[in-house]
N, C-alpha and C positions, 0 to 999 in steps of 0.2 A: 575485477570488481569484487567487492565484499558486500554481502547483504546480511544485515543484522535484524532479526525479527523482534517483535515487541516482547517476546518471552526470553530474549537474550541469546538465542541460538545464532551462531554466526556461520556463514557459508562463503566460500571464495571461488572465483573462476566460474566454470560451467555449472558447478553445484549451486552457486548463487543464483544464476538464471533459472535453473530447475526449481529451486526452492521458491523463488518469487512467483513463477508461473503456477506452481503447486498451490500456493496460498490463495490464488484467484480462481482455481479450477472449478470450485463449487458454484461460483456465481454465474447466473444467466445474463446478468447485466451489472456493470459497475461504472461509477463516475466519481472522480475526485474533483471537488470544488474548492479551489484555493481560497483561503480566508486571509492569510497573511504570509508574507515572504520577505526575506532579507538576503542579499547577496554581498559577500565580502571577498576580497582578494586573499590569497594564502601566500605563505613564504616561498613556496615552490613555483609561484607564477600562475597558479590555477585559481579556482574559485570554490567557495562553499556557499551552498544555498540551504538556508534553514527556513522552515515554514510550518504552517498549521493548515489543515484542510478538513473538510467534511467528506466522508466517504459514503456514497449512496449505493445500495446493493439490492438486487433482486435474486431470489433463490429459486431452484427448481420447484415445480408444483404450484406456483402462483400463490400469492397471499394478498392480504389487504395492503393497498398502497397508502401509507400514512404520512409520507414525507415528500415534500416538493422542493426541487432544486431551484436555483435562480432563473433557469431557463423554462420553468413551468412543468418539467417532467416529473412524474410521480414514481416513487420508489417504496419498496417494502421495508427496508432497514436503513438506519442511519448510525454511523459511528464517527467518532472524532479522532484525529491523530495528528502527530507532527512528524517531520521528516528532516533528514540531513542528506544532501547530495554533495559529494566531493567531485569536482570536475577538474581535469587536467588537460593541458594543451597536448594535442596529438595530431600531427599533420595528416595521418591516415584516417582519422576519425571524422565523423560527420561535422562539417563546417570547422574542422581543425581542433575538435575537442572530443573527449570521451569521459564517461562516468567511471571514476576510480572506486567509489564506494557509495553505498546507499544504506541508510539506517531508517527504520520506521519505529515509531512509538505510537501504539494504538491500543484502544480498549476494544477488543473484539467481542465482549460480552453480549451486546445486543444481537449481533449477527449469529454468534454461536448458540445463544439461547433459542433463537427462532429455528436454526438448523436442527437442533436437538428436538424441539417440539414437533417438527415435521418429520422426524425420523430419518433425516438426511445424514446425520453422523451420530454415533453412539456417545453416551456420556463418557465412556472410557477414553475416547479420543482426546479429551481435555488434559489427560495426564501424560500423553505421549508427545 
């Protein structure tokens, strides 16, 4: 698997899984609400899923819940992003498939701004 972050950093294999989990480690709650998606077949017999989603997040320390998802749950932060998932056939994978690659394209500014304001991450973390 390959994971490409919104800042262009790319990770493969176990490093991809570690990076993905690391990006979500700060959140005390997270929910992706799909807005749009499209699935197409690929030349190698797999599939590509391209979509756009809302990402609702809660951070440590609790804050004002200003955003409501379609299920009526309230959240502290809202960000928007798109994604690409490349899926390949694999008889040993769940239901005969596995994720070959995942790319995210997101604006983390609202979440990072709130995390900095609460002292959860230093401003210097934005440059690393």
